[in-house]
C-alpha positions in Angstrom: -16.1 2.7 26.1 -13.7 5.2 26.7 -11.0 2.6 25.2 -13.0 2.2 22.1 -13.7 5.9 21.8 -9.8 6.4 21.7 -9.3 4.1 19.0 -12.0 5.9 17.1 -10.1 9.1 17.8 -7.2 7.8 16.0 -8.6 6.6 12.9 -8.2 9.9 11.1 -4.5 9.9 11.9 -4.4 6.3 11.0 -6.1 7.1 7.0 -3.1 10.0 7.2 -0.6 7.6 7.9 -1.8 5.3 5.2 -1.6 8.3 2.8 1.9 9.0 3.6 2.6 5.1 3.1 0.9 5.3 0.0 3.0 8.4 -1.5 6.0 6.5 -0.2 5.5 3.5 -1.9 4.3 4.9 -5.4 7.6 7.0 -4.9 9.9 4.1 -4.5 8.1 2.2 -7.2 8.3 4.9 -9.6 11.5 6.3 -8.9 12.8 2.8 -9.9 11.5 3.7 -13.2 12.9 7.4 -13.8 9.5 8.9 -13.0 8.7 11.5 -9.9 5.4 10.4 -9.5 4.6 13.5 -7.2 4.7 15.7 -10.2 1.8 13.6 -11.7 -0.4 13.4 -8.9 -3.5 15.5 -8.0 -4.7 16.0 -4.4 -7.4 13.5 -5.1 -5.0 10.8 -6.3 -3.1 11.2 -2.7 -6.1 11.4 -0.6 -7.4 8.2 -2.4 -4.2 6.5 -2.2 -4.8 4.3 0.4 -8.0 3.0 -1.3 -6.5 2.4 -4.4 -3.2 0.6 -3.0 -5.5 -1.9 -0.9 -8.0 -2.4 -4.1 -4.8 -3.2 -6.3 -2.8 -5.2 -3.7 -5.2 -7.2 -1.8 -2.3 -8.5 0.1 -2.2 -5.2 1.9 -5.6 -5.8 3.6 -4.8 -9.7 4.3 -1.6 -9.1 5.9 -2.8 -5.9 8.0 -5.9 -7.6 9.3 -3.6 -10.7 10.3 -0.8 -9.0 12.0 -3.8 -6.7 13.7 -5.6 -9.9 14.6 -2.3 -11.4 16.2 -1.6 -8.0 18.3 -5.0 -8.2 19.5 -4.9 -11.6 20.7 -1.6 -11.0 22.1 -2.7 -7.9 24.1 -5.8 -10.1 25.1 -3.4 -12.6 26.5 -1.1 -10.2 28.5 -3.9 -8.4 30.3 -5.7 -12.0 31.0 -2.6 -13.6 32.3 -0.9 -10.4 33.6 0.2 -12.3 36.8 2.2 -15.0 34.9 5.9 -14.6 34.8 6.1 -14.5 31.0 3.5 -11.5 31.0 5.1 -9.6 33.8 8.3 -9.7 31.7 6.8 -8.2 28.9 4.7 -5.5 30.7 7.7 -4.9 33.2 7.7 -6.3 36.6 7.5 -3.0 38.4 5.0 -1.4 36.3 1.9 -2.9 36.9 0.3 -4.2 40.0 -1.7 -7.5 40.2 -4.9 -5.6 41.4 -4.5 -2.8 38.5 -7.6 -2.7 36.5 -7.4 -4.3 33.0 -8.6 -1.1 31.4 -5.7 0.4 32.7 -3.4 -1.7 31.5 -5.1 -1.9 28.1 -4.8 2.0 28.0 -1.0 1.8 29.0 -0.3 -0.5 25.9 -2.3 0.7 23.4 0.1 3.1 22.2 2.6 0.2 21.4 0.0 -1.7 19.8 -0.3 1.1 17.4 3.3 1.3 17.0 3.6 -2.3 16.1 0.7 -1.9 13.3 2.6 1.2 12.1 5.8 -0.6 11.8 4.4 -3.4 10.2 2.5 -1.3 7.5 5.4 0.8 6.7 7.6 -2.5 6.0 4.7 -3.9 3.9 4.3 -0.8 1.9 8.2 0.0 1.6 8.4 -3.7 0.3 5.7 -3.5 -2.3 7.2 -0.4 -3.8 10.7 -1.9 -3.9 9.5 -5.6 -5.1 7.0 -4.0 -7.7 9.2 -1.4 -8.9 12.3 -3.8 -9.4 10.0 -6.6 -11.2 8.4 -4.0 -13.5 11.9 -2.2 -14.4 13.1 -5.6 -14.9 10.6 -6.8 -17.2 10.9 -3.3 -19.4 14.6 -3.7 -19.5 14.4 -7.6 -21.0 11.5 -6.7 -22.9 9.3 -9.3 -21.1 6.1 -6.9 -20.7 2.8 -8.4 -22.5 1.4 -5.4 -24.4 -2.6 -6.2 -24.0 -4.4 -2.8 -24.3 -4.5 -0.6 -27.4 -4.7 3.2 -26.8 -6.7 5.2 -29.3 -5.6 9.0 -29.1 -7.9 12.0 -30.0 -5.4 12.7 -33.0 -6.2 9.5 -34.7 -2.8 7.7 -33.5 -3.3 4.3 -31.9 -0.4 2.0 -30.0 -0.3 -1.5 -28.7 0.8 -0.7 -24.8 1.4 -2.1 -21.5 -0.6 0.2 -18.9 1.3 0.7 -15.9 -1.0 2.9 -14.0 -3.8 5.5 -14.6 -4.6 8.1 -12.2 -7.0 11.0 -12.4 -5.2 12.9 -14.7 -2.3 10.8 -16.6 -2.0 7.4 -18.0 1.6 5.7 -17.6 2.6 3.1 -20.1 5.3 1.3 -22.1 4.6 1.2 -26.1 5.2 -2.1 -27.9 8.9 -2.0 -29.2 9.8 0.6 -26.8 11.4 0.6 -23.5 10.7 4.2 -22.5 8.1 5.2 -20.0 5.3 7.3 -21.6 2.9 9.6 -19.9 -0.1 11.0 -21.5 -2.7 13.0 -20.3 -6.1 11.5 -19.9 -7.8 14.1 -22.3 -5.6 13.2 -25.2 -6.9 9.4 -25.0 -10.2 8.6 -27.0 -10.4 4.9 -25.7 -8.5 2.0 -24.2 -8.9 -1.7 -26.1 -8.2 -4.5 -24.2 -6.6 -7.0 -26.8 -7.0 -10.6 -26.6 -3.8 -11.9 -26.7 -2.4 -15.7 -26.5 -0.7 -16.1 -23.3 1.8 -18.6 -24.6 2.7 -16.1 -27.4 5.9 -14.4 -26.8 5.8 -10.4 -27.0 
């Protein structure tokens, strides 16, 4: 029970870590586009960044769940077979005696368990930021974006665009025929229309 309570107590720290990873990922991504995303992010955007990242990138949930499952199984195997030579090499031959309770072993290796998870999440978020930013920057430079949305502004103007992202305050997009990133306050947009385009048509 104390083992589970300790894990539950670390959940708020885990969410804070996800927020920092989300900021790092977005900063890396937008830096490649020449935008300092922190200048256009509100507190609510920052706090909800882990949820938005996971909903936009299901791979984060899949990979994270898979790694956590593997580490949990490995931890279980270490405790169960702690008297085997391979387990003693991992745990340290002189660190745990054969008669030490399993709960004490789990408690001792718990920090390493979270350390591995933290490193895996850091690698995943940084990789996504670098990859997504590089791909998007290349598509903009080589004019390979698809302009499948139309923005109507409050002043009556409208543009065919490729939406990069939308947060609580700003819309980030690229207009058709323009390679520059545009940032429009949400309050200046009347509506956003999804255009039906031929997928085989070159934009």
